N, C-alpha and C positions, 0 to 999 in steps of 0.2 A: 504494500500500500504506500508506495513511494510518492505518487503524484496525488497531492491532497485535493486538487481541483477535480480530478477524475473520481476520487472517492466521494466527494460531495454530491455528485450526480449519479452515483452507483446505487440502484434500488436495493441490491443485496446488502451492501454495507449499511445503508440506512435502516433496513429491516433488522439487521443484526444488532445495531445500536439500540433500537427500540426494544427488542427482545431482552437484551442485556440489562437495560434500565429496569424493566419490569421484574426480571428474575433476581438481580443482585441488589437493587435499591428498594424495590417494593415487596420483596419476599413472596411473589406470586408463584404458584405452581406452574409447571409446563402445560398442564391441561388447561388452566385458566388463560395462559398466554396464547395457546393455540386457538382457543375459542375467540378471544378478542382480536387476534390477527387473522381470523378466518383461515387458519392453516392447520396442518396435521401436527401431532405431537412430534413425529420424527423430523418434520421441517424445522420446528422450534429447536429441537436438539441440535440439528445441523447449524442453525444460525448461531446458537450459543457457542458451539465448537469453533465456528468461524470467528466469532468475536474474540475468543481466547487466543486462537492461533495467530490472528492478524494483529494482536496488540491492543484491541479495543478495551479489553478487560485486564487490569493489572492492579489488584486490590480494590480499586475503585473504577467506576465506569468512566471511560474517557471518550470524547467525540473523536471520530476518525479524521477530522480536519480541524484546522486551527481555530476557527471561530464557532464550531458547533453545528448542529443541524440547521436546516434552512430557517425555521421559525425563530430559533435563538439568534441566528445571524441577523435576521431582519429586525428583530426587536432591538438588538444591540446597535445596529446602524441608525435606526430611527430615533431611539430614545437615549442613546449613550449610556446604557447600563449593561452589566453582565447578566445574561438571562439563562435560566435553566428551566426548560419546559418539561413537565412531568407527563408521560403518556397516561391518558385516562379516557376510556370510551364515553361517548355521549350517554350511554345507557346507565352509567353509574349514578347513584343517588348523591345528593350534595354532601351527606355525611361521609360516604365512602370516598368521594372525591377529595374531601379535606384530609381524610386519613392518609391517602396516598401521597398527597403533597406534603403533609406533616412528616411522614416517615422518610421520604426522600430528603426533606430539608434537614432532618436530624442527622442523616448520614453525611450530607454535604457540609454541615456545620463544622465537622471535624477538621476541615481544611483551613478554617479561618480562626479557630480558637487556639491560643497558645499561652505559654507562661507570661507572667508580668503584664497581663492585659486587664483593662476595665471593660466589662461587657454591660451595656445598657439593655434592659429587658422590659418590654411593655406587656402587661398581663392581658389576657383575653382568650377567646375560644381557640384561636389558631396557636398561640403560644402554649396553651394547655395541651393541645394535641401533640405538638412537637415534643414537649417535655416528657410525654409518656413513651417516646421512642428513642430517647438519648442513650447512647452507649458511652461507657467510661473512657475518658482520655486522661492520661497522667500528665497534668501540667501543675505548675506551682506559682504561688504569689499572684493568683488571678482573683478578681473581684467581680461579682455580679451585682449591679445596682438597679433598683426598681426605677422606672422612668416616670411613673405618674401614680398619684394616690388612688386608692381603691375603695375608700369609705363612701357611704351614702346614708340616707335617713333610716335605712333598714338594717344595715350591718356596717361594721368597721372595714370589711373586705380583707382583713388581715389573713384569715384562714385561707381564703381563695387565692390571693396573690402569693402568700408565703409558700403554699404547696408548689406552685409553679417555680418560684425562685429556688426552693429547696431541691427540686429535681435537677435543675441546672447546676446548683452548687455541688450536689453529690456527684454528678457526672464529670465535672471538671475539677473536683477537689478545691472548689473556690469558696472564698468568703462571700457572704450575702449581706447586702445593705438594703433594708426595707425603706419605704418612704411612707410612713404612717400618717398620711393626711387624706382628706376627702378627695375623690376624683374631681369634684367641682365644688368650690366654695359657694355659699349662699350669696355672699356679697364680694365684689371685687376688692373692696377696701379691707375686708378680712384677710383675703389672700395677700394683699400688699403688706399688711402688718406681719403676717406669718413669715413671709419671704425675707423679712429683716431679722428674724431670729437666727442666732448662730447655729443652732442645731439643723435648721433648714438649709442654711447657707453651706454647711458642710456637705450635704447630699447634693446640692446644686453644683458645688465645686467638683465633686466626683463625676457628675454627669458631663461637666465641661471638659473632662479629660478622657472621655470614652475613646477606646480604640475600635470597638464594634458596637453597633446598635442593631437590635433584632426586634422586629415588630410585624404585626399583621395590620390589616386595614379594617377599621370599623365601617359598617354600612347599614343604614336602616332598611335596605332592600335585600339583604343576603338570605339565601335559603337556609344556611346554618346561622341563626341569629347572632349578631355581634353582642357580646356580653354587656357593653355599655348601654345598648338600646333596649335590652330586656331585663336587666338586672336591678331596676329601680333607681337608676342614676339620673334619669331625666323625668321631669313632670310635664304637665300640659303646657305650661308657660315656656319651658325649654324647647319643646317640640315646635311651638309656634314661632319661636325665635329662630330655630334652625331652618324652618320652612321659609321664613321671611328673608333669611340670608342666603337661600339657595344652596344649602350645605349638602354635599354628596357623600361625605365620609369623614373619618378622623384617623389620626396617628397618635396613639397614646393620649386620647381625649383632647387633642388639638384639632379643631374642625376646619374644613376647607371646602372651597367650591371646585367645580370641574376644571376651571382654568388655573387652579393652584393657589388662588388668592385666599388669604386667611386673616390678615392683620385687622380688618374691620369687622370680622365675625363677632357678634356681641358676646357669645358664650365663652369665647376664648379669654376674656378678661377674668373669668372665674375658674378657668381650667388649670390643672396642675402639671400637665405634660410639658416637656421642653419645647420652647418656641423653635420654629423652623430654622432660624439663624443659627441656633446652638446645634441643632441636629445636622445641618449641612456641614458643620466643621468636623464631624466624625469621619475618620478616613474610610471606614467600611460601614455601609448602612444596608442591612439585609432585610428585604421585605418579602414576606411569604403570604400568598393570597390564592384562594381557590373559589371557583364558582363564577359563572358569567354575570350573576347579579351584581358582582363587585366591579364591573367594568368602569362605571363612572368614577367610583372611588379610586380605582387604580389610575385612571387617566388624570385625575386631579393630583394624586401624589407624585406622578411622573412630572406633571407640569410644575409642581412646586419644587422639584429638584432635590427631594429628600431620599431618593433611592440610588444606590450604586450597584446593588446586586438584587436580582429579582427571581424568585422561585414561584412558578404558577403552573396551572394545569393547561393542557393543550387546547381545550375548548375556549378558555378565557384568552389564551394567546391568539387564537384565530380571530376572536371578536376584537381584540385590541388592534391587530394588524389591519382589520377591515375598516376601522374608523379612520377618519381623515385627521 
């Protein structure tokens, strides 16, 4: 496979890559892969053998050409991000689709987490799914810091957020820094006062030194509901405010429009997630998203420039590339 351009247009090589991703990154059986590829089990076996013998598979799945499969290359060229498209048939439920993307993300995350790092983590349904699939990596002096508060009028949110943080901490032998504040303050003035406290400033200072930020995208339209929209964090007044501001999603409870604008979104004055200027200073910003209902949320996050690395399912990738 010496000529990368020839490989990029080679149907056999592309089929072998897809089979390898499903087998090695998603833990699917060869029977399941055969069904989804509309091929025989023996064909899948030959594709996997070809993937190994040709160098596609070497501990991790690698694309056979420099910039990855066509959809990944197209997303990279159009949006200037590193993309990883997860194979997932249209027949999958939203829950199963999220699980596939989460499992693949957990495996890929090992490439980017190392010793002496600060990892920023936004809680939510997607991060919860990823945390259940993490494998242990032996690093040292690494810190996981919570990006936004998790409390609301019904709960402190500590149990929910801390379980996700704990799983990441256990997987990477990392210390964990929680952020025990509400997801949204009742009044902007209360947040301003709290942000002047030294205890809060210490967490904000850690966030300002992040090496990696990992987050999903909240959306009021997702098939798998985003936790912030169904967990009691927003009341009727908040929903009216979001509607008036034409909000399509959030990153760590910082809300934005489809064009990426966010500074004049009223609810952000009470939100506890890092502002996008802080987030854009993080060297690697990994966004994990599944489901076509999150298309506008993804378009807005890309427009805002908060993503450097993107993991998404192939259905959403097609919809993204089909938009102008």
